[in-house]
N, C-alpha and C positions, 0 to 999 in steps of 0.2 A: 964288332957286331956279331960275328960268328959265335962268340962266347955267350951272347945274350940268348941266341936261339937254342943253346943247349940247356937253358933254364926253362923248365916246364911252364912256369907261370907267365913269363914273357911271351913264349911261343903261343900259349893258349890265347892270351888277350890280343896278341898281334893278329893271329888267324881270325878271331872273331871280328875285330875292328875292320880289317881289310875286306873280309867276307860281307859284312853289313854294308860297307860302301859299295861293293860290287852289286849286291842285291838291290840297292836303291836305284841303280841305273836303269832307265827305261828306253826301250827301242820299239817304237810304234805301239806303245802301251804294254809291251811284254817286259817283265822283270823277273829276276830270280828270287827276290825277297830273301828270306833267311837261308834259302838253298844255296845262295852265293857263298856261304861259309864253308860248305863241304867242298865246293870246287877249289877254293883257295887252299883249303886244308889238304886236299889230294895233291895239288901242284907242289906245295911246300913239302909235303911228305915225300914226294918223288925226289925232291932236292936234298932230302936228308933231315928235315926238321922233324923232331919227335915230341909228342906230348904223352906223358905217362898214362898207362892204362887206368890208373886210379881215377883220373878225371872223367874218363869215359863211363866208368861205373857210377861215379857220383852224379854225373849229368843225367844219365838214364834213370837213376833212382828218383831224383827230384821230379823229372818229367812224368814218369809213370805214376808216382804217388799223387801228384796234383790232378792228373787225369782221373785216377780212381776215386779220389775224394769228391771230385765234382760230379762224377757220373754214377756213383754207387747206387742211389735210390732208383734212378732211371734204368740202370742195367738189370737189376733184379725184377723190377716191374715189367720190363720188356718180355721176360719169359712168360709172364701171365697174359700179356697182350699180344704183341706181334714180334716176339723174339725168334720165331721159327725161321723166318726168311734170312736174317743175318747168319744163323747157324748153318742153314742149308747152303747158302752162297759161300760160306767159308769152306764147307766140305767140297763144293764144286771147284773152288780156286786151288786149294791145297791138293785135293785128289787129282785134278788134272795135272798139277805139277809133278806128282809122283809118277803118273802114267807116262807123261811126256819124257821124263828123265829115264825111265826104264826103256822106252822105245828108242830114243836117240842113242843111249849108251849101248844098246844091243846093235843098232845099225853101224855105229862107229867102233865096235869091238872094245868098249870100255866096260866090260862085265865085272871088273873087280869091285867089291863092295865099298872099298875106300873111295874110288873114283865116283861111284854112284852117289854116295852120301855127300861127297864134296861138291858135285855138280848140283844136286838137289838143294842143299843148304845155301850154296853160292847163288843159284838162280832165285831162290826165295829171299836172299839177303838176310838169312836168319842166324844170328850169332848164338841164339838159344839152341837151335837145332844143331849147330856146329859143336857146341859144348856137349850136348847129349850124345852126339855121334862119337866124339872122341872118348867119352866115358865107356862106350860099349865096344869100340873097335880101335885097336892100336895100329893105325896105318897113317904114315906121313902123307899119303895121297889126299886124305880128307882135307887137311889144312892147306896143302899146296893148291889143289884145285879150287877150293873155296876162295883162297886169297886172290887168285888170278881172275876169278869170275866176279867177285864181290864189287869192285869199283864200277864195272860195267853194269852190273845189276842195279846199283844205286843210281847211275846216270839214266838208265832205262826207266826206272821208277819215277825219277824226277821229271823226265820228259813226258812220260805217260800222263802224269797228273797235271802237268803244265799244258800239254797240247790236247788232252781229251776234251776240255770244254770247247776248244776251237774246232776240232774235227766234228764234234757232236752238235756244233752250232748252238751252244748253250747260252741263253740270255739269263744271267744271274738274277736280274731284277724279277723276271717271271718265275724263275725257280724258287727264289726266296718267298714269293707270294704263295706258290703252291705248297712250299714247306710250312709256311706260317699257317695255311689252311689246315694242313695235316696236324700241326701242333694244336690248333683250335679244336679239332675233332677229338683229340685225346684229352684236351683241357678246355671244354666248351666255354664260350664267351659268357660272362656273367652280366645279366641285364636286370633292370628293375622296372616294375609295373605296379600300377594302382588298381585295386579291385573293390567293387562295391559288394558288401556282404548281403546276399539274397537268399542264401540257403537257411531255411527255417530250422533244419536239424542241428545247426551249430549255434543257434541263438542262445546266449547266456553261458556258453562253455568257455573255459580258459584255454589259453594256447597249449598249456601242458596236457589238458584233457583231449585236445584235438590231435596231440602227437604230430604237430604240423610239420616239423623239420623231417621227421622220419617218413611220414606218409607222402610228402610232396617233393622232398629234396631241396626245398627253398626255405628262406628265412623271412620272418616278418620284421621289418626294421622300424616301421612307424604305424600308429593307429590314429585315425581322426574319429573322435566320438563327441557328438554334440558340438562340433565346430572346434574342439580342442585337440591339438596334435601332441602325442606323447611318444616316448620310447617305451615299448612294451617289455614286460618280463614274462616269465612262464605262467605267473598267476594272473596276468591281465585277461579280462573277460572280453569276448568278441560278441557284439550285438548286431542284430539286423539294422541295416542302414549305415553301419560303420564303413569307413574307407581304409583299406589296409595297403600299405606299401610293401611289396614283396620283392626280394632279391634272390636271384638264382639263374639257372640255365633256361633256355627256351623250352626244353622238355619239362622241367619242373614247373614252369609257368602254366603249362597245359593242365597239369594235375592240380595246381593251385586254383585255376579257374573253375574246374569241375567241383572243387570243394567249397569255394567261396561264392562265386558269381561272375558277372561280366566285368571286363576291364573298363576303366574310366580314364579320361584324359583331362589335362589342364586343371587338375586338383591342386589347390594350395596345401602342400604338406610340410610347410616350414615349421620347425620345432618351436615350441614355446621356450621362453627365456631360461627355464630351469633345466633344459636338456641340451646335450651337445653330442656330436659324433667325433671320434678321435682316431687317427691312424697311430697305432702303437707298435713298437718294435719289440719282439720277444728276445730279451737278453738275460732274463732270470733263469739260471740253470735248473732251479727247482721245478720250473714249469715245463722245460724241454722234455719230450718223450711222453708226456701225458696227453690224453685226448681232451677235446673240448668239453665232453661230459664230465671228465674227472676234475678239471679246474673249476667248473661250475660257476662261471662269472655271473650268471643270472641269479642263482640262489644266494651268492655271497655279496655281490656288489650291485645287484639290481641292474645288471648290464648285459648287453646282447652282442655277440659277434656276428656282424653282417657279412663281412667279406674277409678272405684270407689270401694274401699274395705271397708266393714263394718264388724267388728268382725272377721277379717281374711278371709272373704268370698268375692269374686268378684261378683258384681252386674251388671246386664245389664244396659247400659247407655241409658237414655232417658231424654229428656228435662223436663219431668213431674216429675222425681224422686226428692223427698224432701231430702235435706241434713240434716244429724243428727250430733250432737256434737260428735267429735272423729272420724268421717269418714276420710279416706285417699283418696285423689284425686291425680291421676297421670296426671299432667298438661304439655301439650306441649306449649312452649312459646318462644319468642325471648328474648335475653339477656337484651335488654333495658327495658322489662316489668317484668323481673323475680322478682326483689325486690318488685315491687308494688303488684303483684298478691300474693306473699308470705305474705306480710303484710295484704292484704285484707282478706285472708283465716285464718290468725292467726299463724298456724304452731308453737304453743307454747307447746312443749312436756311436760315441767314442769307443765303447767297449767292442762293438762289432768291427770298427775300423782297425783296431789293434790286432796284431797277429800273435797268437799263443803258440810258441815253438814246441812246447812239450808234446802235444798230440802228433806233431810232425815227426819228431825224433823217435817217440815211442812207436808210432805206426811203422816207421821204416825199420826199426829194430825187430818188431814182430814179423815184418815181411821178410827180412833177411833170414830170420830163424826158420820160417816156413819154407823158404827157398832152399835151405840147407838140408831139409829132411829127405830121406830116401824112403819111398813107400814100396815095399815088396808086393808085387801083384802075382808073380810067378817066379819059380826058381831061376829062370833065365830072363825075367822081365821085371824091371824096377823103374819107378817113376821118380824124377827129381825136377822140381820146377825151376831151380836156379834163383838168383837174387831178384832178377827183374820180374819173373813170374810170381815169386813170393810176395814182393812189395805190391804188385797189382792186386793180388788176391786180398791181402790185408787191408789195403786202402778201400777197395770196393765193399768189403764186409763191414769195416769200421764206419764208413760213410753211411751205409744202410742202417746200421745200429743207431748211429747218431750220438749216443751218449753212454758213457760207462762211469757211473758214480759222478764225480765232479768234472770229469774230462769230456769235453765236447769235441767230437771227431768231425770238425768242419773247418773251412777257411773262407774268409770273405773273398769276393770275386777279384778285387784288386790284388791282394796278396797271392791268390791262386795263379792269376795271369803272370805276375812278376816271377814267381818261382818256376812256373812252367816254361816261360821263355828262357830264363837263365839256364835251367837244366838242359833244355833243347840245344841252346847255343854251345854249351860246354861239350855235350855229347857229339854234336856234329863236328866240332873242331877236332876232338880226340879221335873219333872213328875215321874221319877223313884223312888225317895224317897217317894213321895206321894203314889204311887202304892204299894210300899213295906210295908207300914203300914197296909195294908188290907190282907196280905198273910195269917195271922192266922185265918181269917174269913172263910176259906174253910174247917175247921175241922168239921162243922156240916153237916148233911145229906142233908138238903135243899140246902145249898150252893154248895155241891158237884154235885148235879143234875144240878143246874144252871150253874156251871162251865162247866160241860160236854156239855150242850146245847150251851153255849156261844162259846166253842171251835169249835163246828161244824159250828155254824153261822159265825165264823171267817174264817175257812179254806176253807169250801166248795164254797162260792162265789168267792174266789180268784182262785180256781181251775176251776170253771165253766167259769169265764170270760177269763181265760188264754186259755182254749181250744176253746172257741167261737172265741176269737180274733185271735188265731193262725191258726185255721183250717176252720173257717167260713168266717171271714173277711180278712184272709190272711195277717195279720199284722206281720211284722218282730219282732224279740225278743226285741231289745232295745226300740223302741217306745212303744211296748206292755206293758213292765214292767213299763214304765213311766206312761202309762194310768192307770194301776192297782194301782200304788202308789198314783197317783192323785185322783183316785176314792175313795181310802181309806183315803185321806188326810194324807198319811203316809210319813212324812219326813224321817223316818227310812228307808223305802223301797227305796226311791229316793237316799239316801246317800249310802246304801249298794251297789246298782248297779252303782252309780255315781263314786265310786272309781275304778271301773273296766273299765269304758269307759268315754271318754271326749265328747261324741256325743251331739251336741246341740239338737238333736231330743228327747233325754231322757227328758230334762227339758221342752222343748216346749210342748210335749204331756202331761207331768205332769201338766203344767200350764193351758192346755186346759181343762183337766178333773177336776182339783181341784175346781175351783169356781162353776162349775156345780154341782159337788158332794156336795159341801158345802151347796148350796141352797137346794138341795134335803134332806140333813140330817136335815135341819131346818124345812122344810115343812112336811116331812113324819110323825114325831111325832104328829104334829097338825092334819094331816089327820086321823091318827089312832085313836086319841082321839075323833075326830068328829064322826067317824063311830061307835066306841064302845059306845059312848053316845046314 
């Protein structure tokens, strides 16, 4: 049996299996979930079980890549909308970690730069920071102090995210409702209303002449003229007394009413037999990346896009919106063009369900290359992201770009979740056994002092950033814990809260804070060394 545990693959899957079993055990509703893997891994690591470093790197690359691919568009859009709070709170958390490290190290006479960097990176549980520190300072104290603090920092992080909802008396059903309302504000609910045309100034004008979509932000999906209901095109004429069915947000409805006339109810707007409305899936790569104006369904197929769903969320329709792979378009068309417009958009459900591995492997290769680059900023100040940071940057950017030639930088949600969970489990098993090998190092007095300081550096910044975010910046619970997890580069924190909520805001805020925190953790050791010199 001992020989089996010396084989990396057996040890890896044994740790994952036993950890998942432990994670499923519930005591009064409390369970460790996937965090059970790291506890088993640390225990077996303490007993001498080893999992090769290669698995740790492989797991974190898979996990980070899938997070970036899913969150890319939302991450970049957040800088335009509300990305300042995640960035400021990341500065609060990491900045307070630096200040507390310097204060406690001064109090306990640990002024050596090696110990300072070891305590700081250990308290932040940052392997990226550790690597950056070792690159600029040749001191065994960095890795030693980091190693003895790291296991406790991981435990503190797990307990913080597990117990925070209990101490804060969080009702996740209510928090999910609040978060859903926040998502709706960012992506307003799409509604439909019928309007009687009363404005004499638009009588006899075509939809194209009215510039309806641009002027109101809404779309005309049907027109009733002399009792006949049709799917309109840009050339369709609007006349006094017509009834128009309009699709858009509540704000766009107000503008539509000003242009058209009063809303009416209980109108029979059923289409005549020669018209139909279809939900079509975008799988044609030639369409991806183009705007609705560019594909010109109205002009080519006498068809009209009424609604657009992306990731289960309705988006406001505009001619400038770019189509992404896997978008669902609700298209109004006449029967004679239905087959042609379906073929044009693709509508191949099986194609979306299949996973294309080439974008994954190419994206990771690009990320590793980016992470290996050294960027000279000053003669004594260089920046290197490392493989984790490089892969995150590449996946975020590629996801935002969406398409490069024939390559679609996206993954369906099922494949994304599968690869993300697999990567996380492999990472937890490998990093846990590595941390477990250092548990015996806490038996000497120096290490106990270092562990005590490291625990304070670990827990206090989380508490500070939570209260600042909750009561100063007024951030609701779910996005706030996403920011804290991202600021800590903590896949554990994200996962622990992620099993309690399916909110897209959790990962979006994590993805906003994560790369900013990553860069800070790389730069700060170099700044500290610069000043201590």
